[in-house]
N, C-alpha and C positions, 0 to 999 in steps of 0.2 A: 745817808746811803754811802757816800764816798768815805766818810770817816769810818764806817764799819768795814769797808773793803780794804782801805789802806791803813796800816798800823802807824801810830805816832808814838814817839818816845816821850814819856813824862820827864820833866826837868828835875829829876832826883839823881843822886849819885848811884853808882853801881851797887854800893852797899845797901842803900835804901831800897832799891828795886829788888835786890836779892832777898832782903829780909821780909818783903811783902809776899813772897812766893810760898804757897802751901806745899810743903815737902811731901805731903801724903797724896797729892793730886797732880803729880808731875806727868807730862807726856812721856810714855816709855820710849817712844821712837820718834825722833825729830829728824826731818829731812830738809835739806837746804839747797835751793837752786841759786848758786852763787853767780849772779848776773851783774853786769855793769862795769867790769874791769876796763874794757876798751873805752867806754863812754867817759869813765872817770879820768882816764889819761887824756883823752881828746879835749875834754873840758878844761884841762890844765895846759893845753898846748904841747902835750908830750906824746911820744910814740905809744902805741897800744901795749907794747911789751912792758912798759913801766907800770901799767895798770895790773898786768898779770903778776908782776913781782910784788906789788902792794897787796894784791889779793891773797897771796901766800902768807904774808904777815898777818892778815886778818884771820885767815883760817886757823892759825896757831892760837890766837886769842880766843876764838870761839870754841875751839876744842878744849881749851883750859876752862872756859865758862861751863861747858857741858860736864867736865870732870867735877867741877865745884858743885854742880847741881846733882851729881850722881845719876845723870841720864843713862838709861840702859843702852840705847842705840842712837848713834848720830850718823846719818848718811848724807854725803855731800856729792853734788853733781859737778865733776871736774872736767869731763870731756865726753861729748856724746858721739854716737855713730855718725851723726850728721855734721859734726865739726870738722871732719876731714875735708869738707868743701871750702874751708878757709884757705887763705894764701899759704903756700908751702913754707915760707919763712916763718910765719906765725905758728904753724903746726909744729915745725921742728923746734922752735923756741919753747913751746909748751911741753914737748916731750923731754927736752933737756931740763926744764924747770921742775917737772915732776921728779926726775932722777935726782936733781940737786936737793929738792925738798926732803926726799926720803933719806938721802945720805946725811943731811944736816940734822934732821929731827928724830930719826928712829931711836937713837939712844934715850932721848928725853921721853919719848912716847912709851918706850919700854919701862923706864923708871916710873912713869905715871900709871903703870899697870894697864895701858891701853892695848886692846886687841884689834889689830888692823886687818881689814879684808878688802880686797879690790873686786869690784863687780864689773863684768863686761867681757868682751872678746879680747882677753889679755894676750893670746897667742899672736895677735895681729900687731902688737906693739913692738917697738925696736927691741932687739935682743938684750941690750944692756939694761934697759928699763925693766923688761920682763924679769930678768934675773934678780934685780933689786927688789921687785915686788914679791917674788917668791921667797927671797931671804927675809924680807920684813914680815911676811905672813907666817913663815915658819918660826921666826924668832919670838913673835908675840902670841902664838896660838894658845898658849897656856895661861895667858893673862886673864884676869877676871874683872877688870874695870870696864870702862866704856867700850862698847863694841863700835869701832870706828870704820864705817864703810865708805870707800872712795870709789865712785862710779867713773870708770875710765874706759873709753870706747864702748859706752853703754847706750842701749836704747831699750825702752820697756817693751815695745812690740816685738823686737828681736828676742828679748829674754823670754817672753811668753811663747813665742814660736818655738824656741829652743826647748822649753819645758814640754810642749805638746809633742815634739818629735821624740824626746826621751821616753815619754809615756807610751807613745804609739809603738816604739820599738819593744818595750816591755810587753805590750799586748801581743805583738807579732811573735815574740819569743815565748809566748804562753806563760809569762811570769806574773802577769796581772790581768785578771778578767776585766773586760770592758765595763761590766756592771759595777765594779769596785772603784772606778775613777770618780773621785770626789774633789771638792775644792781644796781639801787638805793635801791630796796627792799632787795637785797642780802646784800648790804653794810650796810643798817640800822640794819640788824640782826647779824652783827659781833660784837665782843666785843667792837670795836671802833666805833660803830654806832653813827652817828652825828658828827664825827670828820673829819677834813680835811685829804686828802690823804697824804702819805709820800712824801716829796720832796727830802730828802737826807738821805741815809743810810751810816753810818760809821761802819767799821769793823776793829778792832784792831788785832794785832798779826800775820798778814801776810796771813791768809787763804782767798781764793777768792770764797766764797760761801755764800748762804743765810741761810742755816741750818734751813729751815722750819719756817722762821720768816717773818710775815707780807707779805705773797706772794701776796695777793689781794691788800692790801693797797699800796704796793710799786711798782705797775705795771709800773709806769712811773717815778720812783725815780732815782735820780743820785746816783752813788756809789763812795765812797771815802775809799780806803783801806790804811792801814799803817802797817808796820812791828812792830811798837811799841806795847809792851804788855800793857794790860789795866792799871795795877798799875802805869805805867810810862806815861800814857796819860794825858796831861796837858791842861789847858785852851788855851795855845798857839796852841796845836794840834787842838783843837775844833774850834778856830777862823780861823785857816788856812783852815780847811775843808770847813767852810762857805765861805771863800774868793774864794777857788777853785770852789765851787758850783756857785758862782756869775759870774765866767768866762766860764761856760758851755753854749752851744747853745741848749736850750731846745725846741724841735720842736713838740713833742707829735704826731709824725706820719706825720706832715705836712712838709712844706719847710721852710728853714731858712729865717728870715726877712733880714739877711745880704746878 
C-alpha cells in the first residue's frame, strides 16, 4: 500500500532511468508541488531561507530534465494565496528570490526555447516583480518548447471562482447564452486556458494533499508522492515519477483494456 503511494527512486543513473522511459507515452502535462524547503533547511540546522535558495537550484535542474524529455507543459507551485500567512520576512525574501531567479535565468530559458507563463493574482505582487514577470512572459511568448507555468499568488478555488465570474459577466452582457456553458468554456477561462489537462502531479516532502493546486486541471491526474524534500529532488526522482506514471492503468472512469 505505502509503496504504491510513495514513490521510490531506483538505484540507477539518470541516463539509465531516462533510457527506460517510453517517449511515446509521456505525460503531456506534469505539475509539481515543490514542498519541503523549510524542513530541508531546519534538518540541517539552517534558516528556512537557505532551503528556498536550494529549492531554486533544484527547479532549474528539473526544468532542464523536462526539456530533455520534451514534456509539453510543466507547472510548478511556487507561492499560494494562503502563503501570505507566513512571517513577513519570509514572504519578502520569497518575493525577492522570485525576482532574482527571473533576472538570472530568463536568458537561458529563452535560449532553451521555454515559454514561461505565471498563474495567479499577479497584480497583487510587488511592482518590481510584476514588471519582471510581464517582461519574461512577453519575451518568451513566441517560444515553442516547454510551456513552463509558475503558480505565484495562486489558489485553485480562487481561479475557478474567477472563471465563473468571467462567464457570468458574458451571460449578463448577452454574449454567451447560459445553455452554452460547458466544461470547455470553464476550462478556457482558467489561467491555463488552451493548455492540456494535468496527467501527473508530483508532491515532495511526504504530505498527501493537493493544497488548492490545479483542482480542475488535475481531475484525472495520476499522483506521485515522495518523502524527499524539494531541495533533494533530483532528475532521477523526476524520471522515476514518469516511469511509474507509465506503469499506471489509466481508465478515466471506464474499464481497463487489460
